[in-house]
Structure formats: structure tokens, C-alpha cells
C-alpha positions in Angstrom: 71.6 163.3 95.8 69.2 162.0 98.4 69.9 158.4 99.3 70.3 155.6 101.8 73.8 154.1 101.6 73.6 150.3 102.5 77.1 149.2 103.6 78.3 145.7 104.9 81.1 145.6 107.4 81.5 142.2 108.9 78.4 141.1 110.8 77.0 144.8 110.6 74.7 146.1 107.9 74.8 149.8 108.0 72.0 152.1 106.5 73.4 155.5 106.3 70.8 158.4 105.6 72.5 161.0 103.1 70.7 164.0 102.0 73.3 166.6 103.2 71.6 169.9 101.6 68.5 169.0 103.7 70.1 167.7 107.0 69.4 164.2 105.7 65.7 164.8 105.2 63.8 161.5 104.0 62.5 161.5 100.4 59.9 159.0 99.2 62.7 156.9 97.5 64.9 156.8 100.8 62.0 155.6 102.8 61.3 152.8 100.2 65.2 151.9 100.1 65.0 151.2 104.0 62.4 148.6 103.6 64.1 146.9 100.8 67.4 147.0 102.5 66.1 145.7 105.7 64.5 142.8 103.6 68.0 142.0 102.1 69.8 142.0 105.5 67.0 139.6 106.6 68.2 137.0 104.0 71.9 137.4 104.6 73.1 134.5 106.8 76.2 136.4 107.8 74.4 139.5 109.0 74.0 139.8 112.7 73.1 143.7 113.4 71.5 146.6 111.5 73.0 149.8 112.5 71.2 152.9 111.5 73.1 156.5 111.2 73.2 159.9 109.1 75.8 160.8 107.0 78.1 163.3 108.7 77.6 164.7 112.3 75.2 167.4 111.8 72.1 165.5 111.5 70.8 161.8 111.8 67.5 162.6 109.9 65.6 166.0 110.0 62.2 164.6 109.0 60.5 164.1 105.8 61.7 165.9 102.7 58.8 168.7 102.7 59.9 169.9 99.4 58.4 166.7 98.1 54.9 167.3 99.8 53.4 169.4 97.0 53.9 166.7 94.2 53.9 163.7 96.7 51.5 164.4 99.4 49.0 166.8 97.8 46.0 164.3 97.2 44.7 161.6 99.0 46.2 159.0 96.8 49.6 160.6 97.2 49.2 160.9 101.0 48.2 157.3 101.2 51.2 156.0 99.0 53.6 158.1 101.0 52.2 156.8 104.5 52.4 153.3 103.1 56.2 153.8 102.4 56.8 155.1 105.7 55.0 152.5 107.6 56.8 149.8 105.5 59.9 151.1 106.5 59.2 151.5 110.1 57.8 148.1 110.3 60.7 146.4 108.5 62.8 148.0 111.1 60.6 147.0 114.0 59.8 143.5 113.1 63.2 142.2 111.5 64.9 139.4 113.3 68.1 141.4 113.4 68.8 143.7 116.1 68.4 147.3 115.1 70.8 150.0 116.7 70.5 153.6 116.0 73.5 156.2 116.4 72.6 159.6 116.7 74.5 162.8 116.1 72.8 166.2 115.5 69.2 166.7 114.4 66.6 164.1 114.6 63.1 165.4 113.9 59.7 163.9 112.9 60.6 160.9 110.8 63.8 160.6 112.4 62.1 160.1 115.6 59.9 157.5 113.9 62.8 155.6 112.6 64.9 155.6 115.9 61.9 154.4 117.9 61.5 151.5 115.3 64.8 150.4 116.4 65.8 148.3 119.3 68.5 150.2 120.8 69.3 154.0 120.6 72.5 156.0 121.4 73.0 159.6 121.0 75.2 162.5 121.6 74.2 164.8 124.5 74.0 167.7 121.9 71.8 165.9 119.6 68.5 167.8 119.2 65.2 166.1 118.8 61.6 167.2 118.0 58.2 166.0 116.9 57.2 168.9 114.6 53.9 167.8 112.9 51.9 170.4 114.9 54.1 173.1 113.3 53.5 171.7 109.8 49.8 171.1 110.1 50.2 167.3 108.9 48.5 164.4 110.6 50.5 161.8 112.4 49.4 158.2 111.4 48.3 155.9 114.2 51.3 153.4 114.0 53.8 156.3 114.6 51.8 157.5 117.3 51.3 154.3 119.1 55.0 153.4 118.6 55.9 156.5 120.7 53.3 155.7 123.2 54.7 152.1 123.3 58.4 153.6 123.8 57.8 156.5 126.3 54.2 156.4 127.5 51.1 158.3 126.6 52.0 161.5 129.0 55.3 162.0 127.3 54.1 161.4 123.8 51.4 163.9 124.2 53.6 166.5 125.6 56.2 166.1 122.5 53.4 166.1 120.0 51.4 169.0 121.4 54.3 171.3 122.2 56.3 170.2 119.2 59.5 171.5 121.4 63.1 170.8 120.6 65.0 168.9 123.5 68.5 167.7 123.8 70.2 164.4 124.2 70.5 164.3 127.8 66.7 165.0 128.2 66.2 162.2 125.5 67.9 159.7 127.8 66.0 160.8 130.7 62.7 160.5 128.9 63.7 156.9 127.4 63.7 158.3 123.9 67.2 156.9 123.8 68.9 154.4 125.9 71.9 156.4 126.5 73.6 159.5 125.7 77.3 160.3 125.4 79.4 163.3 124.7 79.6 163.8 121.0 83.3 162.9 120.8 82.8 159.5 122.4 79.6 158.5 120.8 80.8 156.5 117.9 83.4 154.5 120.0 81.0 153.7 122.8 78.3 152.7 120.4 80.6 150.6 118.4 81.6 148.8 121.7 77.8 147.8 122.1 77.1 147.1 118.6 80.3 144.7 118.5 78.8 143.0 121.6 75.4 142.4 120.0 77.0 141.1 116.9 78.7 138.4 119.0 75.7 137.1 120.4 73.5 134.1 119.4 71.3 135.1 116.7 68.4 132.7 117.3 68.3 133.9 120.9 67.9 137.5 119.9 65.6 136.8 117.2 63.5 134.9 119.9 63.7 137.8 122.6 62.8 140.5 119.9 59.8 138.3 118.8 58.6 137.8 122.7 59.1 141.8 123.4 57.0 142.5 120.3 54.2 140.1 121.4 54.3 141.5 125.0 53.4 144.9 123.7 50.2 143.5 122.1 46.8 142.8 123.8 46.2 139.2 124.9 43.8 138.7 121.9 46.5 139.7 119.4 49.5 137.9 120.9 50.9 134.9 119.2 52.3 133.2 122.1 52.9 130.0 120.1 55.2 131.7 117.8 57.3 132.8 120.7 57.2 129.2 122.2 58.4 127.8 118.8 61.2 130.4 118.5 62.4 129.4 122.1 62.4 125.9 121.2 64.4 126.5 118.2 67.1 127.9 120.5 67.4 124.8 122.5 67.5 122.6 119.4 70.2 124.7 117.7 73.9 124.1 117.5 74.4 127.6 118.8 72.9 126.2 122.1 75.5 123.5 122.0 78.3 125.9 121.2 77.2 128.2 124.0 77.8 125.5 126.6 81.2 124.3 125.1 82.4 127.9 125.3 81.2 128.3 128.8 83.0 125.1 129.7 86.1 125.9 127.9 86.2 129.5 129.3 86.2 131.1 125.6 84.1 133.4 123.6 81.3 131.5 121.8 81.3 131.3 118.0 77.7 131.2 116.9 76.5 130.6 113.5 72.8 131.2 113.7 71.7 127.6 113.4 
């Protein structure tokens, strides 16, 4: 059964893509689950970070489940509905106040690339394999997804990956900026967990303000909401966490942030 498992482990909310017979390919239902799960995590006052990964170590997400295309993407209405579900999932990941971390083993193709590029931080195994195969499938790639890749790795790199549809490994993904860091497969989980725990211990309001500022910085001058960024920054200075951060510094201990 194709499903996105949603697990809570302390401050972490884990979304695990599980469709083993198809290398964790995304069904329409799975896309819709992502947006819903992120929305629920947003409302959880104890959640600090969202972690994305594939079930097992053979694949993160191999793309969309092509077997659904005949029934789900065969007419304009179906194409539109499917595109809406993909956009909603990716926007939820990109715009949530919570940091989003992708941990990538194995195959990460097509929609899998769209998912990880919607996250804030991406770690992979060196033997992971990446591909943007749209040109081998004859399907059009929506503007939001193309822009996201351009924003992350630049127009020249995005063009090469879209137009060649070639496969590249985790080491090259790191060099291109598709991921932040690549590790040996045996070390990936431990190293990624170190970073995730570090993120989970940071001040939630500060991280939310930083994410907002970074998103706004990627927009044109006419689209930016600088006032919203200013308000988020001011909220940090007015928070109990700001006081706690100062106390912890003076007392030479780890801060205990509450997100308020």
C-alpha cells in the first residue's frame, strides 16, 4: 500500500514515503497527505523540525507513480487536479514555519527532487542517485517546480538537468548544491540526526523568522513583504525565548526554548 507515514519522535515530525513496490513513487493520495501532515505539524506547539525520508534505503522518492497517469492525468481536469496536489505539498513544505530536513538514500527522481528542493536542508548518501526525467516521459513541468530548481541551483544547472534528464550521484549533487552535504551511506543517518537534533534545540521563533526572511529575499522587490519579516524579528526580541537565550548564555548551559 502506498502511504506517507507520519511519526512523532519528541520534537521531530517524520514523514516517511512508503511505496516499496515502486521505489516509493508518489501517488495522488500521498501528495495530498504531505500537505495535510505539514499543516497538522504547524499546529503542534511541541514540533520543532520536520524530517523527510523514504522507507528503506533503496529510494527516497522515485518520482510520481506513472501507473496513475492514465486515470489521474489523462484529461485537462485531471492534470490540473494532480498539479494542484503537487503544488500544495511542495508549498506546504517550503512555507512552513518549521525547518524541513530531507535525508536521502537511494533513488531521488522527478517529484522526489521537487520534494527535497522544497525542504530547507538536504543530506544524502554519496551513492544516492538523482534525476529529473520529465523529458524522457513527455510531461510538462510546472512553473513553480522549475522556478524552485532555478532558485536552488541556478538557471544554467537547472537547464542542464532538465534537458539531459541524466542521472547523477550524491557527490555531484553536493557539488551542484542540490544537497548541502553528502556522506557515506553507512554514516548518513547518524550524521543527519546530529544536525536534526541541533536544529530541534534552536529557538523556534528565530528559525521561523529566518525562514520567512529567506523566502522573501528570493522574491522581487515588488513582491516582498518586508513588514512581515520585521514583525517576525520583533516577535523574537519580545519573546520569553530571547530572555532564556540570554540566561543560558550567562549561566553557560544549553537553552531551553519554548517557542514563545
